C-alpha positions as CSV (number, residue, x, y, z in Angstrom):
1,A,-50.6,-56.4,-18.4
2,R,-52.4,-53.6,-20.8
3,K,-52.0,-50.7,-17.5
4,T,-48.4,-52.7,-17.9
5,Q,-48.1,-51.9,-21.5
6,I,-49.3,-48.3,-21.5
7,K,-47.2,-47.6,-19.1
8,M,-43.7,-49.3,-20.6
9,A,-44.8,-47.7,-24.1
10,Q,-45.5,-44.0,-22.5
11,S,-41.7,-44.6,-20.1
12,I,-40.4,-45.3,-23.8
13,L,-41.9,-42.6,-25.6
14,A,-40.3,-40.0,-23.0
15,Y,-37.3,-41.1,-22.5
16,A,-36.8,-40.7,-27.0
17,V,-38.4,-37.2,-26.6
18,G,-36.4,-36.5,-23.3
19,T,-33.0,-37.3,-25.4
20,F,-33.6,-35.7,-28.8
21,V,-34.6,-32.4,-26.7
22,A,-31.3,-32.6,-24.9
23,L,-29.7,-33.6,-27.8
24,F,-31.1,-31.2,-30.0
25,P,-29.4,-27.8,-28.8
26,I,-26.1,-29.1,-27.8
27,A,-25.6,-30.9,-30.8
28,N,-26.7,-28.2,-33.2
29,P,-27.6,-29.9,-36.2
30,I,-28.9,-26.9,-37.9
31,G,-25.3,-25.0,-37.0
32,A,-23.2,-28.0,-38.6
33,V,-25.6,-27.0,-41.8
34,P,-22.8,-23.5,-43.2
35,I,-20.4,-26.0,-42.2
36,F,-21.0,-29.1,-44.0
37,Y,-21.1,-27.3,-47.1
38,S,-18.8,-25.1,-47.1
39,L,-16.4,-28.2,-46.7
40,T,-18.3,-30.2,-49.3
41,E,-18.5,-27.6,-52.0
42,T,-17.1,-29.3,-54.5
43,D,-19.2,-31.8,-54.1
44,S,-22.3,-32.8,-56.7
45,R,-25.2,-33.0,-55.1
46,A,-25.6,-36.8,-55.0
47,E,-22.4,-36.9,-52.8
48,R,-23.1,-34.6,-50.5
49,R,-26.6,-36.7,-49.8
50,Q,-24.4,-40.1,-49.6
51,Q,-22.0,-37.7,-46.7
52,S,-25.3,-36.5,-45.1
53,R,-26.4,-39.9,-44.6
54,R,-22.9,-41.5,-43.5
55,I,-22.5,-38.8,-41.0
56,A,-25.6,-39.4,-39.5
57,I,-25.2,-42.9,-39.1
58,N,-22.3,-41.5,-37.8
59,V,-23.6,-39.7,-34.7
60,I,-26.0,-42.0,-34.2
61,L,-23.5,-45.3,-33.7
62,I,-20.7,-43.2,-31.2
63,L,-23.8,-41.6,-29.3
64,A,-25.6,-45.0,-28.8
65,L,-22.2,-46.5,-27.8
66,F,-21.4,-43.9,-25.1
67,L,-25.4,-44.4,-23.8
68,I,-24.7,-48.5,-23.5
69,A,-20.9,-48.0,-22.1
70,G,-21.7,-44.5,-20.1
71,R,-22.1,-46.3,-16.8
72,T,-19.0,-48.4,-16.9
73,V,-17.0,-45.6,-18.0
74,L,-17.9,-43.7,-15.6
75,E,-17.2,-46.2,-12.9
76,F,-14.0,-47.5,-14.2
77,F,-12.6,-43.4,-14.0
78,G,-14.1,-42.8,-11.0
79,I,-16.1,-40.2,-11.7
80,S,-19.6,-39.6,-9.7
81,L,-22.6,-37.5,-11.8
82,S,-21.9,-34.5,-10.3
83,V,-18.3,-34.1,-11.5
84,L,-19.9,-34.9,-14.8
85,R,-22.5,-32.6,-15.1
86,I,-20.3,-29.7,-14.0
87,A,-17.1,-30.4,-16.8
88,G,-20.0,-31.3,-19.5
89,G,-21.6,-28.0,-18.5
90,L,-18.1,-26.0,-19.0
91,L,-17.7,-28.2,-22.1
92,V,-21.1,-26.2,-23.3
93,A,-20.6,-22.7,-21.8
94,H,-17.7,-23.0,-23.8
95,A,-18.9,-23.9,-26.9
96,A,-22.8,-22.0,-26.0
97,W,-20.3,-18.8,-25.4
98,E,-18.6,-19.2,-29.2
99,M,-21.7,-19.7,-31.2
100,V,-23.7,-16.5,-29.2
101,T,-19.9,-14.6,-30.5
102,S,-19.8,-15.5,-33.7
103,K,-16.7,-17.7,-33.3
104,H,-16.0,-20.8,-36.0
105,R,-16.9,-24.2,-34.0
106,L,-13.9,-25.5,-35.7
107,T,-10.6,-24.6,-35.5
108,N,-8.7,-23.3,-39.0
109,S,-6.5,-26.4,-38.7
110,E,-9.8,-29.2,-38.5
111,H,-11.5,-27.1,-41.4
112,Q,-8.1,-27.3,-43.6
113,A,-7.5,-30.8,-42.8
114,G,-11.9,-31.3,-43.8
115,M,-10.8,-29.4,-47.0
116,K,-8.8,-32.0,-48.0
117,Q,-10.8,-35.1,-47.1
118,E,-12.5,-37.0,-49.2
119,D,-15.0,-38.3,-46.6
120,I,-15.8,-35.9,-43.6
121,S,-18.4,-37.9,-43.0
122,F,-16.3,-39.5,-39.3
123,A,-13.9,-36.6,-38.6
124,P,-14.8,-33.1,-38.4
125,M,-18.2,-34.0,-38.9
126,A,-19.2,-36.4,-36.3
127,V,-16.7,-35.8,-34.2
128,P,-15.7,-33.4,-33.1
129,L,-18.7,-31.0,-34.3
130,I,-22.2,-33.0,-33.9
131,A,-20.7,-36.1,-31.3
132,G,-18.7,-33.9,-29.8
133,P,-17.9,-33.8,-26.1
134,G,-20.9,-32.1,-25.1
135,S,-23.4,-34.4,-27.3
136,I,-21.6,-37.5,-25.2
137,G,-21.7,-35.9,-21.9
138,V,-25.5,-35.4,-22.1
139,V,-25.9,-39.1,-23.5
140,I,-23.5,-40.5,-20.9
141,G,-25.9,-38.4,-18.3
142,L,-28.4,-40.4,-19.4
143,A,-27.1,-43.6,-19.2
144,T,-26.3,-43.2,-15.9
145,N,-30.2,-42.0,-14.9
146,I,-31.3,-45.4,-17.0
147,R,-32.8,-48.6,-14.8
148,H,-34.7,-50.3,-17.0
149,W,-34.6,-51.9,-20.7
150,S,-36.9,-49.9,-21.8
151,E,-35.5,-46.6,-20.7
152,Y,-32.2,-47.6,-22.7
153,L,-34.8,-48.3,-26.0
154,G,-36.0,-44.7,-25.1
155,C,-33.0,-43.4,-25.1
156,S,-32.0,-45.1,-28.2
157,I,-34.9,-44.1,-30.1
158,G,-34.3,-40.9,-29.5
159,I,-31.0,-40.4,-30.8
160,V,-31.8,-42.4,-33.8
161,F,-34.0,-39.1,-34.3
162,F,-31.7,-37.5,-33.9
163,G,-29.6,-39.0,-36.4
164,G,-32.6,-38.3,-38.5
165,L,-33.0,-35.0,-38.1
166,L,-29.3,-34.0,-38.8
167,Y,-29.8,-36.5,-41.8
168,V,-32.6,-33.9,-43.5
169,C,-30.8,-31.0,-41.9
170,L,-27.8,-31.3,-43.9
171,V,-29.6,-33.0,-46.9
172,L,-32.3,-29.3,-47.2
173,G,-28.9,-27.2,-46.3
174,E,-29.6,-25.4,-49.9
175,S,-33.1,-24.7,-49.4
176,L,-32.7,-23.7,-45.6
177,F,-29.9,-21.8,-46.8
178,A,-31.9,-19.9,-49.6
179,I,-34.6,-19.1,-47.0
180,F,-33.1,-17.8,-44.2
181,G,-29.1,-16.4,-45.9
182,S,-25.8,-16.2,-44.1
183,N,-27.0,-13.6,-42.0
184,G,-30.3,-15.9,-41.0
185,F,-28.1,-18.7,-39.7
186,G,-25.9,-16.3,-37.5
187,A,-28.9,-14.9,-36.0
188,L,-29.9,-18.3,-35.3
189,N,-27.1,-19.9,-34.5
190,R,-27.0,-17.2,-31.9
191,V,-29.9,-17.3,-30.6
192,L,-29.9,-21.4,-30.2
193,G,-26.3,-20.1,-28.2
194,F,-28.3,-18.3,-25.4
195,F,-30.4,-21.0,-24.8
196,I,-27.2,-23.3,-24.3
197,L,-25.5,-21.2,-22.4
198,A,-28.8,-21.1,-20.3
199,I,-28.4,-25.3,-19.9
200,A,-24.8,-24.9,-19.4
201,V,-25.3,-22.9,-16.4
202,Q,-28.4,-25.8,-15.0
203,L,-26.0,-28.1,-15.9
204,I,-23.1,-26.6,-13.5
205,A,-25.6,-25.6,-11.0
206,D,-27.1,-28.8,-10.6
207,G,-23.8,-30.7,-10.2
208,V,-22.4,-27.6,-7.6
209,L,-25.1,-28.3,-5.4
210,S,-25.6,-32.2,-5.4
211,L,-21.6,-32.1,-4.7
212,L,-22.2,-29.9,-2.2
213,H,-25.4,-32.6,-1.0
214,T,-23.2,-35.4,-0.5
215,A,-20.2,-33.3,1.2
216,A,-22.5,-31.2,3.6
217,P,-26.1,-33.2,3.7
218,T,-26.7,-31.2,6.8
219,L,-26.9,-27.8,5.1
220,F,-29.7,-29.2,3.0
221,R,-31.8,-29.9,6.0
């Protein structure tokens, strides 16, 4: 019984770490900091802290919802995991290319609309900036590989950890600005963008190979 408990704890920890590591580069909480502060430039520190808490909670709830409903969504639309990987890879590649080329993650209309809103915790910060198509695609992909409740628990813990890190990044944004400056944030964003682009290529390659293996299994013998 003790060995079973240890194995289950290891499985929960592995899925928690795996989920956190998969979400971090794609959701990019550090890259969200400059946008958050530009949208809340007239807010007090207390108001920013409140907004940060709401954003983190919204992101956790959105990602947890797709973790639970991910398999059902794919089955309802008749989408295979291979196709999801390719589509997710294309979306992530587009976002990564914008990071590498220093383009804004929000469109001008989304940014202007956000400036006029008192509460930006759901849109545009949680959706589409952080819990966007790329992050949702990652969570649905994880959901399709889950076979046991402990794996769901591990993924959920990973999502909560990510939400906690997001909250810390947004709250400490002023200190991060003081350390890195706008140029430092830009450089860090481009470096992260490069790694995210590599992840996107891997997703697309895995999806294409999986489709080929299903369509022509004799090629891989």
